[in-house]
C-alpha positions as CSV (number, residue, x, y, z in Angstrom):
1,X,0.0,0.0,0.0
2,X,1.3,3.5,-0.9
3,X,0.9,7.1,0.4
4,X,0.5,10.0,-2.0
5,X,1.1,13.8,-1.5
6,X,-1.5,16.5,-2.8
7,X,0.2,16.4,-6.1
8,X,-0.3,12.7,-6.5
9,X,3.5,11.6,-6.2
10,X,4.3,8.5,-4.6
11,X,6.2,9.2,-1.3
12,X,6.9,5.7,0.2
13,X,5.4,2.4,1.1
14,X,3.4,2.6,4.4
15,X,4.1,-1.0,5.2
16,X,6.6,-3.7,4.2
17,X,5.3,-6.4,2.0
18,X,4.9,-9.7,3.5
19,X,8.0,-12.0,3.2
20,X,7.3,-15.3,1.6
21,X,10.3,-16.6,3.5
22,X,8.9,-15.0,6.8
23,X,5.5,-16.5,6.1
24,X,6.9,-19.8,5.3
25,X,9.2,-19.6,8.4
26,X,6.1,-18.4,10.5
27,X,4.2,-21.6,9.1
28,X,7.2,-23.9,9.8
29,X,7.4,-22.6,13.2
30,X,3.7,-23.2,13.9
31,X,3.9,-26.6,12.4
32,X,7.0,-27.4,14.3
33,X,5.3,-26.0,17.6
34,X,2.2,-28.1,16.8
35,X,4.5,-31.1,16.0
36,X,6.6,-30.8,19.2
37,X,3.3,-30.4,21.2
38,X,2.0,-33.6,19.6
39,X,5.2,-35.5,20.0
40,X,5.1,-34.6,23.9
41,X,1.4,-35.8,23.8
42,X,2.5,-38.9,22.2
43,X,5.2,-39.6,24.7
44,X,2.7,-38.8,27.6
45,X,0.2,-41.4,26.0
46,X,3.0,-43.9,25.6
47,X,4.1,-43.4,29.2
48,X,0.6,-43.7,30.5
49,X,0.0,-46.9,28.6
50,X,3.3,-48.3,29.9
51,X,2.0,-47.4,33.4
52,X,-1.2,-49.2,32.8
53,X,0.7,-52.1,31.3
54,X,2.9,-52.2,34.4
55,X,-0.1,-52.1,36.6
56,X,-1.7,-54.8,34.8
57,X,1.5,-56.9,35.2
58,X,1.5,-56.1,38.8
59,X,-2.1,-57.0,39.3
60,X,-1.3,-60.4,37.3
61,X,1.6,-60.9,39.7
62,X,-0.6,-60.4,42.8
63,X,-3.1,-62.8,41.3
64,X,-0.5,-65.3,40.8
65,X,0.8,-64.9,44.4
66,X,-2.7,-65.2,45.7
67,X,-3.4,-68.4,43.8
68,X,0.0,-69.7,45.0
69,X,-1.1,-68.8,48.6
70,X,-4.4,-70.3,48.1
71,X,-2.7,-73.7,46.8
72,X,-0.5,-73.5,49.9
73,X,-3.4,-72.9,52.3
74,X,-4.0,-74.6,55.8
75,X,-5.0,-78.3,55.4
76,X,-5.7,-78.8,59.0
77,X,-4.6,-78.4,62.6
78,X,-2.7,-81.0,64.8
79,X,-1.8,-81.1,68.5
80,X,1.8,-81.2,69.1
81,X,2.7,-82.2,72.6
82,X,5.0,-84.3,74.9
83,X,8.7,-83.8,74.8
84,X,8.7,-80.5,72.7
85,X,9.7,-77.1,73.7
86,X,6.2,-75.3,72.9
87,X,3.5,-77.7,72.9
88,X,0.1,-76.7,71.3
89,X,-2.2,-76.5,68.3
90,X,-0.4,-75.9,65.0
91,X,-1.8,-75.3,61.5
92,X,-0.1,-77.4,58.6
93,X,-0.2,-77.3,54.8
94,X,-0.8,-80.2,52.5
95,X,1.9,-82.8,52.6
96,X,3.5,-81.6,55.7
97,X,5.5,-84.1,57.8
98,X,5.9,-84.6,61.5
99,X,9.4,-83.3,61.7
100,X,8.0,-80.0,60.3
101,X,5.4,-79.8,62.9
102,X,8.0,-80.4,65.6
103,X,10.1,-77.5,64.3
104,X,6.9,-75.2,64.5
105,X,6.6,-76.3,68.1
106,X,10.1,-75.1,68.9
107,X,11.9,-78.4,68.4
108,X,12.6,-81.4,70.7
109,X,12.9,-81.0,74.5
110,X,16.4,-82.0,75.9
111,X,14.9,-85.2,77.3
112,X,12.8,-86.1,74.2
113,X,13.1,-89.7,72.8
114,X,13.8,-88.5,69.2
115,X,13.9,-92.1,67.8
116,X,10.5,-93.2,69.3
117,X,8.3,-91.5,66.6
118,X,8.5,-91.6,62.7
119,X,9.4,-88.1,61.9
120,X,8.8,-88.7,58.2
121,X,5.1,-89.5,58.7
122,X,2.7,-87.4,56.8
123,X,0.5,-85.2,59.1
124,X,-3.3,-85.7,59.1
125,X,-5.9,-83.2,60.2
126,X,-6.9,-83.7,63.9
127,X,-3.9,-85.8,64.6
128,X,-2.0,-85.7,67.9
129,X,1.8,-85.8,67.7
130,X,2.9,-86.8,71.2
131,X,6.8,-87.1,71.6
132,X,7.8,-89.2,74.5
133,X,10.4,-88.5,77.1
134,X,13.5,-91.0,77.3
135,X,12.2,-94.1,79.1
136,X,8.6,-93.1,78.6
137,X,6.1,-95.5,77.1
138,X,2.9,-93.9,75.4
139,X,-0.1,-95.9,75.1
140,X,-3.0,-95.0,73.1
141,X,-6.1,-93.4,74.9
142,X,-8.1,-96.2,73.5
143,X,-5.6,-98.9,74.6
144,X,-5.0,-99.8,70.9
145,X,-1.2,-100.3,69.8
146,X,-0.1,-97.6,67.3
147,X,1.4,-99.3,64.2
148,X,3.7,-96.4,63.7
149,X,5.4,-96.5,67.2
150,X,5.1,-100.1,68.3
151,X,8.1,-102.1,68.9
152,X,8.5,-105.9,67.8
153,X,7.7,-106.8,71.6
154,X,4.5,-104.8,71.5
155,X,3.3,-106.1,68.2
156,X,3.9,-109.8,69.2
157,X,1.1,-109.2,72.1
158,X,-1.3,-108.9,69.2
159,X,-3.2,-112.2,68.4
160,X,-2.1,-113.5,64.9
161,X,1.3,-111.6,65.0
162,X,4.5,-113.3,65.7
163,X,8.1,-112.0,65.7
164,X,8.7,-112.6,62.0
165,X,5.4,-110.9,61.1
166,X,6.1,-108.1,63.7
167,X,9.5,-107.6,61.7
168,X,7.7,-107.4,58.4
169,X,5.4,-104.7,59.9
170,X,8.2,-102.7,61.1
171,X,10.1,-103.0,57.9
172,X,7.0,-102.0,55.8
173,X,6.6,-99.0,58.3
174,X,10.4,-97.9,57.7
175,X,10.2,-98.4,54.0
176,X,7.0,-96.5,53.4
177,X,7.3,-93.7,55.8
178,X,4.8,-95.1,58.2
179,X,1.2,-96.4,58.1
180,X,-1.5,-93.8,57.1
181,X,-4.3,-96.4,57.8
182,X,-4.6,-99.9,59.3
183,X,-5.9,-101.4,56.1
184,X,-2.3,-101.0,54.7
185,X,-1.5,-104.2,56.8
186,X,-2.9,-106.2,53.9
187,X,-0.2,-105.0,51.8
188,X,2.2,-106.9,53.9
189,X,3.2,-110.5,52.7
190,X,1.4,-113.2,54.8
191,X,-1.5,-110.9,56.0
192,X,-4.5,-111.8,54.2
193,X,-8.0,-110.7,55.0
194,X,-8.7,-113.5,57.7
195,X,-5.4,-112.4,59.7
196,X,-6.1,-108.9,59.2
197,X,-9.5,-109.1,60.8
198,X,-7.8,-110.7,63.8
199,X,-5.3,-107.9,64.1
200,X,-7.5,-105.0,63.3
201,X,-9.3,-104.5,66.8
202,X,-5.9,-104.2,68.4
203,X,-4.3,-101.7,66.4
204,X,-4.4,-97.9,65.3
205,X,-2.8,-95.4,63.3
206,X,-2.0,-91.8,64.4
């Protein structure tokens, strides 16, 4: 745009013409600015997504841990007493053994007869684990002979069991980590149904 004097002569430009370079530069700056802002936005979305992914992974890990805890939950309770440091009722998980429950009870008392009980025996819910003191003989409350603790002499007091059969019972007990049920007597060579029925009223397993 031009300014003129009263004679109509052109004096000078009132304003400078737009520069294509400036315009393009301005456009580029605007585009760069927009691009930079969008890049930052994308980065933010990416990090947010990663956070969500990490949160998901964390939740999955916690879920796996909860599942693992559930699979290792309480299978029951047993009464540990006798020659142990802290007698009491203890929880146990599936597959626990006697020695693990004795550890929970603080370990053996100094006067415990450690060899009188099968420490590898698998624990059952409601079981009483009574560790005798040295020289003590523990009898079942029912008066039955416990197949997992009985000596050869004790087994020989049972009708239908002689010394060789008593030894076979103890050998089976040692080999299999103890009896889980009196019915296992029928797994021993020489003890058939008839013999088992004679023995059954005198024995128990705990």
